[in-house]
C-alpha positions, -999 to 999 in steps of 0.1 A, spaced: 0 0 0 30 23 4 44 35 -29 77 49 -41 83 86 -48 104 97 -77 126 115 -52 136 80 -40 117 78 -8 87 59 5 53 74 4 31 66 35 1 44 31 -24 70 44 -15 97 19 -53 104 16 -82 98 40 -85 61 32 -63 31 22 -58 24 -15 -44 -7 -32 -13 -2 -52 1 -25 -79 36 -11 -74 40 -11 -37 72 -8 -17 83 -21 18 110 -4 38 133 -13 67 123 10 97 159 7 110 176 17 78 189 53 74 163 63 50 130 84 52 112 55 70 136 55 99 134 93 101 96 90 105 100 64 133 125 86 151 102 116 147 73 97 163 95 86 192 104 122 198 67 132 198 58 104 222 87 113 245 76 150 246 40 142 252 49 119 281 67 148 299 45 178 289 19 191 313 -2 172 337 -7 135 334 -39 122 317 -66 118 343 -88 93 324 -95 81 289 -128 62 285 -143 44 255 -181 46 248 -209 62 228 -212 99 222 -249 96 225 -247 80 260 -220 98 280 -214 83 315 -214 117 333 -239 137 353 -256 170 341 -234 201 341 -202 182 347 -177 197 323 -162 232 321 -153 224 284 -163 199 258 -141 196 226 -153 172 199 -146 165 162 -178 148 149 -177 126 118 -176 144 85 -209 132 69 -200 107 42 -164 118 37 -144 93 58 -150 56 66 -135 59 101 -140 25 115 -132 7 83 -99 26 81 -93 20 118 -94 -18 112 -60 -14 96 -45 -5 130 -70 -24 152 -59 -59 141 -23 -49 149 -30 -33 183 -53 -62 193 -23 -86 191 -2 -64 214 -28 -49 238 -56 -75 240 -44 -87 274 -38 -52 287 -71 -36 276 -94 -66 270 -125 -43 271 -112 -23 241 -105 -53 219 -134 -76 226 -145 -78 190 -126 -91 159 -128 -57 142 -138 -22 153 -176 -19 162 -195 -3 133 -233 -5 140 -234 28 160 -209 47 140 -223 82 131 -215 84 94 -234 81 61 -227 46 49 -256 33 27 -243 -3 27 -252 -5 64 -288 5 56 -296 -18 27 -280 6 3 -306 32 12 -289 66 12 -320 84 25 -321 61 55 -284 64 60 -287 102 61 -316 100 85 -295 78 108 -266 103 107 -288 133 115 -307 116 143 -276 102 160 -257 135 156 -286 153 172 -285 128 201 -247 135 205 -252 173 205 -280 170 231 -256 150 253 -230 178 250 -256 203 261 -265 181 290 -230 175 304 -214 210 298 -219 236 325 -242 266 317 -211 289 315 -189 263 300 -173 261 265 -179 236 238 -158 233 206 -170 214 176 -150 210 144 -167 200 111 -155 199 75 -174 193 42 -178 211 10 -213 200 1 -244 221 10 -263 189 18 -238 180 45 -241 215 60 -279 214 59 -278 181 78 -255 192 106 -271 226 110 -305 208 113 -290 185 140 -277 216 159 -311 233 158 -328 201 169 -304 198 198 -312 234 208 -276 247 204 -276 283 192 -247 299 172 -243 337 174 -209 345 158 -183 332 134 -147 339 123 -127 323 94 -94 307 102 -69 293 77 -60 259 90 -51 237 60 -19 235 38 -24 240 1 3 214 -6 -12 185 13 -17 154 -8 -55 154 -6 -56 190 -19 -35 184 -50 -57 188 -81 -89 191 -61 -112 217 -47 -103 211 -11 -111 232 20 -85 256 34 -103 276 61 -120 270 94 -150 291 105 -152 299 142 -188 302 155 -198 309 190 -224 318 216 -222 323 254 -219 286 261 -210 270 228 -180 276 207 -179 259 173 -152 255 146 -163 248 111 -141 240 81 
């Protein structure tokens, strides 16, 4: 799945937002003094820095965004990056890593690796194949579940708290759907600011009409980033 660049280096498998099959693939030695080893060393530096920076992580939990295990008015801030409509098959892509991590961590975190592959039935994306190839039903599922998740945010954040939501899509249909979910959840937006957040030279943007900016929307309790 990794391919060879004309600059004589290895191109990573996830150049775009999903895996693709390649007839001319290449494998590299992570311990060789080439780009692949540089990537490994770079990741090790990042992990080392994160392990020393700031306060230790208090708790990481795994569960559904529509059923948060916290009481009302619990958080000062909620930051979330909801699924981008029909743009990315998150769980399908995650299976690439899941089967590897399961071999290593199954005994350490058995509750996180209890299934052969990542759970998909409750994933909030538009995937018609999970709804008998019915795109209308898939869209309805996405909108309803996203509304439930937003209502949970409103429930657990304090009245004077802050919520950050990041969303990206270039179709008006996607925007109509997520705005409807926000309205149904009783979240109210009162302001917005554009922020340039994306590189023009990233692989997914080459030769395509890709998004470059983030729009910052806010009210007294809810702060929302849009892309």
